[in-house]
C-alpha positions in Angstrom: 115.5 57.2 27.7 115.7 57.7 31.4 113.1 57.0 34.1 111.7 60.5 34.2 107.9 60.3 34.8 106.1 62.2 32.1 102.6 62.8 33.6 99.3 62.5 31.6 96.0 64.2 32.5 93.0 62.2 31.4 89.6 63.7 30.4 86.5 61.6 30.0 83.6 63.5 28.3 80.3 61.7 28.1 78.5 58.7 29.6 79.9 56.0 27.2 83.4 57.4 27.6 83.0 57.1 31.3 81.9 53.5 30.8 85.1 52.8 28.9 87.1 54.9 31.4 85.7 53.0 34.4 86.9 49.7 33.0 90.2 51.3 32.0 90.9 52.6 35.5 89.9 49.3 37.1 92.4 47.6 34.8 95.1 50.1 35.8 94.2 49.6 39.5 94.5 45.8 39.2 98.2 46.2 38.2 99.2 48.7 40.8 101.6 48.1 43.7 100.4 50.5 46.4 103.0 49.9 49.1 106.1 52.2 48.5 108.1 50.0 50.8 107.3 46.8 48.9 110.3 44.7 47.8 108.4 43.7 44.6 110.2 44.7 41.4 108.7 47.7 39.6 106.3 46.9 36.8 107.1 47.8 33.2 104.3 50.4 33.1 104.9 53.5 35.2 101.7 54.1 37.2 102.7 57.6 38.2 102.1 58.7 34.6 98.4 58.3 35.2 98.0 58.5 39.0 98.8 61.1 41.6 99.7 60.7 45.2 98.0 62.9 47.8 96.8 63.1 51.4 93.4 63.3 53.0 92.6 65.9 55.7 93.5 63.2 58.2 97.0 62.7 56.7 96.2 59.4 55.0 98.0 58.6 51.7 95.7 58.5 48.6 96.6 57.4 45.1 94.0 58.6 42.7 93.7 59.1 38.9 94.8 62.4 37.4 91.4 62.6 35.9 88.5 64.9 35.0 85.3 63.1 34.2 82.3 65.0 32.9 78.8 63.7 32.7 75.2 64.9 32.9 72.8 65.4 35.8 71.5 62.0 37.1 74.4 60.0 35.7 76.2 59.2 39.0 73.5 57.2 40.9 75.2 56.0 44.1 78.5 57.8 43.5 79.0 61.1 45.2 80.3 63.9 43.0 82.9 64.9 45.5 83.9 61.3 46.2 84.3 59.8 49.7 88.0 60.2 50.5 87.7 63.7 52.1 84.2 63.8 53.7 85.1 61.9 56.9 84.2 63.9 60.0 81.8 66.3 58.2 79.2 67.6 60.7 75.6 68.2 59.8 74.3 71.7 59.7 73.1 73.3 63.0 69.5 74.6 62.9 68.3 77.4 65.1 64.6 77.0 64.2 62.7 75.7 67.2 59.4 74.9 65.5 58.3 71.6 64.1 60.4 70.2 61.3 59.2 67.7 58.6 61.9 65.9 56.7 61.3 64.2 53.3 64.1 61.8 52.3 64.3 60.1 49.0 65.4 56.4 49.1 69.0 56.1 47.8 69.6 54.1 44.6 69.9 50.4 45.2 73.5 49.0 45.1 74.4 45.8 43.2 76.3 42.9 44.8 79.7 44.3 43.8 79.1 47.8 45.4 77.7 46.1 48.5 80.9 44.1 48.8 83.0 47.2 48.4 81.1 48.8 51.3 81.8 45.7 53.4 85.4 45.7 52.5 85.7 49.4 53.6 84.4 48.2 57.0 86.7 45.1 57.1 83.7 42.7 57.1 84.3 40.7 54.0 88.0 40.1 54.7 87.2 37.6 57.5 84.6 35.8 55.3 87.3 35.3 52.6 89.8 33.9 55.2 92.0 37.0 55.1 93.3 38.8 58.2 90.5 40.8 59.6 90.8 44.6 59.6 89.4 47.1 62.1 86.2 48.8 61.1 87.1 52.3 59.7 86.1 55.0 57.3 87.1 54.5 53.6 89.6 57.3 53.9 91.6 55.3 56.4 91.4 52.1 54.3 94.4 51.8 52.0 93.8 51.2 48.4 95.8 48.0 48.7 93.4 46.6 51.4 90.2 47.2 49.4 91.2 46.7 45.8 93.8 44.0 46.1 91.4 42.0 48.3 88.8 42.3 45.5 91.4 40.9 43.1 92.4 38.0 45.5 88.9 37.0 46.3 88.0 36.6 42.6 84.3 36.5 43.4 82.2 35.9 40.3 79.9 38.9 39.9 77.1 38.7 37.4 76.5 42.5 36.8 75.0 42.3 33.4 71.5 42.9 34.6 72.3 45.4 37.3 74.7 47.9 35.7 72.8 51.1 34.8 75.6 53.7 34.9 79.4 53.5 35.0 79.6 54.1 38.7 77.9 50.7 39.2 81.2 48.9 38.6 83.7 51.6 39.6 86.1 50.0 42.2 88.6 52.8 42.9 88.3 56.2 44.6 88.4 59.4 42.6 89.8 62.7 43.8 87.1 65.2 44.8 88.1 67.4 41.9 87.7 64.7 39.3 84.0 64.6 38.6 82.1 67.4 36.9 78.3 67.2 36.5 76.7 69.3 33.9 73.4 70.2 35.4 72.0 72.0 32.4 71.2 68.6 30.7 69.6 65.4 32.0 71.1 61.9 31.6 67.7 60.3 31.5 64.3 61.4 30.3 63.0 63.1 27.2 63.6 66.7 28.1 66.8 68.7 28.4 68.9 66.2 26.5 72.4 66.9 25.2 71.8 65.6 21.7 73.4 68.0 19.2 76.9 69.1 18.4 76.0 72.8 18.8 74.6 72.3 22.2 77.9 70.8 23.4 79.9 73.7 21.8 77.9 76.4 23.6 78.3 74.6 26.9 81.9 75.4 27.4 81.4 78.9 28.8 80.4 80.5 32.1 80.4 78.1 35.1 81.2 75.0 33.1 84.3 76.6 31.6 85.4 78.0 35.0 85.1 74.7 36.7 87.0 72.8 34.0 89.8 75.4 34.0 90.0 75.2 37.8 90.3 71.4 37.7 92.8 71.4 34.9 95.0 73.9 36.7 94.9 71.7 39.9 96.1 68.6 38.1 98.5 70.3 35.6 100.3 72.5 38.1 101.4 69.6 40.3 103.0 67.9 37.3 106.8 68.1 36.9 107.0 66.8 33.3 103.5 67.0 31.8 103.6 65.2 28.4 100.0 65.9 27.5 96.3 64.8 27.7 94.4 61.7 26.7 90.8 62.6 25.9 88.0 60.1 25.8 85.0 61.8 24.2 81.6 60.6 23.2 81.3 61.0 19.4 77.6 60.4 18.7 75.9 63.0 21.0 76.4 66.6 22.1 79.6 65.7 23.9 81.3 65.7 20.5 80.7 69.5 20.4 81.9 69.9 23.9 85.0 67.8 23.2 85.7 70.0 20.2 85.8 73.1 22.4 87.7 71.3 25.2 90.5 70.1 22.8 90.7 73.5 21.2 91.2 75.0 24.7 93.9 72.4 25.5 95.7 73.2 22.3 95.6 76.9 22.9 96.5 76.8 26.6 99.0 74.0 26.6 100.8 74.3 23.2 103.5 71.7 22.6 101.8 69.1 24.7 100.4 65.9 23.2 96.6 65.7 22.8 95.5 62.2 21.9 91.8 62.0 21.5 89.8 58.8 21.4 86.2 59.2 20.0 83.9 56.7 21.7 80.7 55.3 20.1 78.6 52.4 21.4 77.2 49.8 19.1 73.6 50.9 20.0 71.7 53.5 22.1 68.9 52.2 24.2 66.7 55.2 23.3 67.4 55.2 19.6 64.9 56.3 16.9 65.2 57.4 13.3 65.6 61.1 14.3 68.3 60.4 16.9 70.1 58.2 14.4 70.4 61.1 12.1 71.7 63.3 14.9 74.2 60.6 15.8 75.5 60.6 12.2 75.9 64.3 12.0 77.5 64.5 15.5 80.1 61.8 14.4 80.9 63.7 11.2 81.3 67.1 12.9 83.1 65.6 15.9 85.6 63.7 13.7 86.7 66.8 11.7 86.7 69.1 14.8 88.4 66.8 17.2 91.0 65.8 14.6 91.9 69.4 13.8 92.5 70.3 17.5 94.3 67.1 18.6 97.7 65.6 17.9 95.7 62.7 16.5 92.1 61.5 16.6 91.2 57.8 16.8 87.6 56.6 16.8 87.0 53.6 19.1 83.9 51.6 18.5 82.7 48.0 17.9 80.1 49.2 15.5 80.5 47.9 11.9 80.3 51.5 10.7 79.2 55.0 11.6 76.7 55.5 8.8 73.0 54.7 8.5 73.5 51.1 7.6 76.5 49.7 9.5 77.8 46.2 9.1 77.4 43.8 12.0 79.4 44.6 15.2 83.0 43.4 15.5 83.2 39.8 16.5 86.1 38.2 18.5 86.5 34.4 18.3 87.2 34.0 22.0 84.8 36.4 23.5 81.1 35.8 24.2 80.3 39.5 24.7 77.0 41.2 24.0 77.7 44.2 21.8 74.4 45.8 22.8 75.4 46.0 26.5 77.5 49.0 27.3 79.0 47.1 30.2 80.4 44.5 27.8 81.4 46.6 24.8 83.1 49.2 26.9 85.1 46.5 28.6 86.4 45.3 25.2 87.4 48.8 24.2 89.1 49.4 27.6 91.3 46.3 27.0 92.2 47.7 23.6 93.0 51.1 25.1 95.1 49.5 27.8 97.4 48.2 25.0 97.1 51.1 22.5 98.4 53.6 25.2 101.4 51.5 26.3 104.1 53.5 24.4 103.8 56.6 26.5 103.3 54.8 29.8 106.4 52.7 30.0 108.9 53.0 32.9 111.8 52.6 30.6 112.1 53.6 26.9 108.9 55.5 27.1 107.9 57.4 23.9 106.2 60.7 24.6 102.7 61.3 23.3 103.9 63.8 20.7 106.4 61.4 19.3 103.8 58.7 18.9 101.6 61.2 17.1 104.4 62.4 14.9 105.1 58.8 13.8 101.6 58.3 12.6 100.4 61.8 11.5 102.0 62.8 8.2 100.8 65.3 5.6 97.7 66.3 7.6 96.4 62.8 8.2 95.4 63.3 11.8 92.8 60.5 11.9 94.1 57.1 12.7 92.4 53.7 13.0 92.8 51.1 15.7 92.8 47.3 15.4 93.1 44.6 18.1 93.3 40.9 18.8 91.4 40.6 22.1 92.6 38.3 23.5 95.7 37.4 21.4 94.9 33.8 20.5 98.0 31.9 21.6 97.9 28.3 22.6 99.4 27.3 25.9 102.9 25.8 25.4 103.4 27.2 21.9 105.4 30.2 20.7 104.7 33.5 19.1 106.1 32.4 15.7 103.8 29.3 15.8 100.8 31.5 16.5 101.5 34.2 13.9 102.5 31.6 11.3 99.1 29.9 11.8 97.3 33.0 10.5 99.1 32.7 7.2 97.7 35.4 4.9 95.4 36.9 7.5 96.1 39.4 10.2 95.1 38.3 13.7 93.3 41.6 14.7 89.8 43.0 14.1 88.7 46.6 13.4 88.2 48.8 16.5 87.4 52.0 14.6 84.7 50.6 12.1 87.4 50.9 9.4 88.3 47.5 7.8 91.8 47.2 6.4 92.2 47.2 2.6 94.7 44.2 2.8 96.7 45.6 -0.1 100.0 46.2 1.7 99.8 50.0 1.9 100.2 51.9 5.1 101.6 55.4 5.9 102.6 54.4 9.4 101.8 51.9 12.1 102.4 51.3 15.8 102.0 47.8 17.0 102.0 46.7 20.7 101.9 43.2 22.1 101.5 42.8 25.8 101.2 39.7 28.0 103.9 37.4 26.6 107.4 36.9 27.8 110.4 34.5 27.9 110.7 31.5 25.7 107.2 31.9 24.3 108.4 34.9 22.2 110.8 32.9 20.0 110.9 29.4 18.4 112.2 26.6 20.6 113.3 24.5 17.6 116.3 22.2 17.9 119.5 23.8 16.6 120.5 22.6 13.2 116.9 21.8 12.1 115.2 23.6 9.2 112.9 26.4 10.6 109.2 25.9 9.5 109.0 29.6 8.5 111.2 32.7 8.5 109.5 33.8 11.8 111.1 30.8 13.5 114.6 32.1 12.7 114.1 35.4 14.6 116.1 35.9 17.7 113.6 38.2 19.7 109.9 38.8 20.1 110.3 42.2 18.6 112.0 40.7 15.5 109.3 38.1 15.2 106.4 40.6 15.3 108.2 43.1 13.1 108.9 40.5 10.4 105.3 39.3 10.5 103.9 42.9 10.1 106.4 43.9 7.5 105.4 40.9 5.4 101.9 42.2 5.3 102.9 45.9 4.9 106.2 45.9 3.1 108.1 49.2 3.1 105.7 50.9 5.5 107.1 52.8 8.6 106.6 50.5 11.7 107.2 50.7 15.4 106.9 47.6 17.5 106.8 47.3 21.3 106.4 44.3 23.5 105.4 44.4 27.2 105.4 41.2 29.3 102.7 42.4 31.7 99.2 41.3 30.6 96.0 43.2 31.2 94.6 41.9 34.5 90.9 41.3 34.3 90.0 41.1 38.0 86.4 41.8 39.4 84.2 43.5 38.3 85.5 42.9 34.8 82.9 40.8 32.9 83.8 37.1 32.5 82.7 36.9 28.9 85.7 34.8 27.8 85.4 31.5 25.9 85.8 28.4 28.1 88.8 27.4 26.0 90.8 30.2 27.7 92.9 29.3 30.7 93.4 31.6 33.8 96.3 33.4 32.0 94.2 34.1 28.9 96.0 31.4 26.8 94.1 28.8 24.8 94.0 25.4 26.4 93.8 22.1 24.5 90.8 21.1 26.5 87.6 23.0 27.5 87.9 24.2 31.1 85.4 24.0 33.9 83.0 27.0 33.9 84.3 28.0 37.3 87.9 28.7 35.9 88.0 32.5 35.9 90.3 34.3 33.4 92.5 36.6 35.5 94.6 38.2 32.7 94.8 38.3 29.0 97.4 39.0 26.3 96.4 41.7 23.8 97.8 42.7 20.4 96.9 46.1 19.1 97.7 48.3 16.1 97.4 52.0 15.4 97.4 52.8 11.7 97.4 55.7 9.3 96.5 54.0 6.1 94.6 54.6 2.8 91.8 52.6 4.3 90.7 55.7 6.2 90.0 57.5 2.9 86.9 55.5 1.9 85.9 55.4 5.6 85.9 59.2 5.9 84.4 59.6 2.4 81.5 57.3 3.3 80.9 59.3 6.5 81.0 62.6 4.6 78.7 61.4 1.8 76.2 59.9 4.3 75.7 63.3 6.0 76.0 65.4 2.8 72.8 64.0 1.4 70.9 65.2 4.5 69.4 68.6 4.7 69.4 69.4 8.4 66.8 72.1 7.9 64.4 69.4 6.7 65.3 66.2 8.5 66.6 67.6 11.7 65.4 71.2 12.1 66.5 71.6 15.7 70.0 70.4 15.1 71.3 73.8 14.0 69.3 75.8 16.6 72.3 76.3 18.8 74.9 76.2 16.1 76.7 75.6 13.9 75.2 77.8 11.2 74.3 76.0 8.0 77.3 77.5 6.2 79.6 76.3 9.0 78.0 72.8 8.8 78.6 72.6 5.1 82.1 73.9 5.4 82.9 71.2 8.0 81.7 68.5 5.6 83.9 70.0 2.9 86.8 69.8 5.3 85.9 66.2 5.9 85.9 65.5 2.1 89.3 67.2 1.8 90.7 65.1 4.7 89.4 61.9 3.0 91.5 62.8 -0.1 94.6 63.1 2.1 94.5 59.3 2.5 94.6 58.6 -1.3 97.9 57.0 -2.2 99.2 57.0 -5.8 95.7 57.3 -7.2 94.6 54.3 -5.3 92.3 56.3 -3.0 89.1 58.0 -3.9 88.2 58.2 -7.6 86.5 61.0 -9.4 83.3 59.0 -9.5 83.4 58.9 -5.7 83.4 62.7 -5.6 80.5 62.9 -8.0 78.4 60.4 -6.2 76.0 62.2 -4.0 73.7 59.3 -3.4 73.2 57.2 -0.3 
């Protein structure tokens, strides 16, 4: 394929989705080359797919995400809804009242060390401290993104933000366009009143001023695209944003037919304000959101580190070379952002890009619009070894872990799979054995990294449709990404034979990811449907249906979920009749 840039508009719906999205945009920003006159070779990933170039009122170039981020009142803290790129030179209002004035001013939210350093960078202060050329003091709109963000990356200051991150803007390092952020003032982010807790609340939100504002923002970003390929939607699955996301994706489908709509349902491992009643709400929101979002999207993929979306989930997903705290949103969202950085590679490439709708068509067959994600984060490769050595060391196991609370069946059945490996290049992709010697395994006879990886996956899923892509660029984990990596990892994210000094920061990591449509999703969907079917919302959650859906619509959605689960049965290996008759917990 050519080098035509097929643009993508991103929507982030909900607080946890914005946590993941903030890490995601920081990762994208860390890999950008902002200077159009730079002699550096272009990267494999085409940043213009996600970013747009614009100008401030003062004529300064901006490079901002093509993004709409929606959240609730009180969720922004120190971040201005309109951003800071275009407010330079605003004058205060002129008062004609000549009497006495009394001003009451609320103290602004405190900024953590990272945000304080960003403020200093905008004024050129910290550059001299870090032995970089000093810059004149100026307003953020006149500070190029290269000056601020690349300096953050070069300094590699170790921020310990685990105790200071309250909202996603506490670790946001890039500027958003003034049209990017939408605050829903009808509901509160904190507190016990006016909470967006139920699916029906979210559904009824997309009307009036909320709908008009969203349509206005969409038109702004869409109309400047030359070759819009579609939308990637990050949507909270466990609260009322699942209902809002259902209506948003329905509107996208109706208004932009033929474009790809790839929806990622986000769910944290735990909620800080959880209780038995809210846990019931979370289950019902996940069930309704899954069937609704899937029906309106090209495909729907849940992303979570929870062990399951039912009442009694298994322990959170564990990664051998990460010391992350699954209960901290700042940590768990960082892991999911790394996964998303790899999962979305196919439609972001500069060359040989595969449009969103083709990715979806490769995975969605016979109505199976729910897919599952898996990832090896980081991909555990020893420094100085090769890809065949690493994959061969896993023998009968696969190197990745569930990212959708859906364990693999390990029975070799799969309807379709898309595997991406990023962060490895050169001789490390193939075996370096001496010519004429017997290869240790068939993988060591392969002539390319694609052949190595395809042979390995095919051995585990023989006869299944498979697409494989390799990208040499790793994910760059520059500040303020959490440094929760095992000390055995070197700066390039590869395993070292010796334990490194604690001060050795990991700056990038290789990641292996897989998107699958497989029979494993049948039992997963069935368990979700059964867990909610035994609940009578009129008794256990009387307010859940107060703003919709009606009880009959609720039951119909669960029946659709049951039918969808049956779509994943394969040659009678899926759900049994006893599963259908089981209405217990």
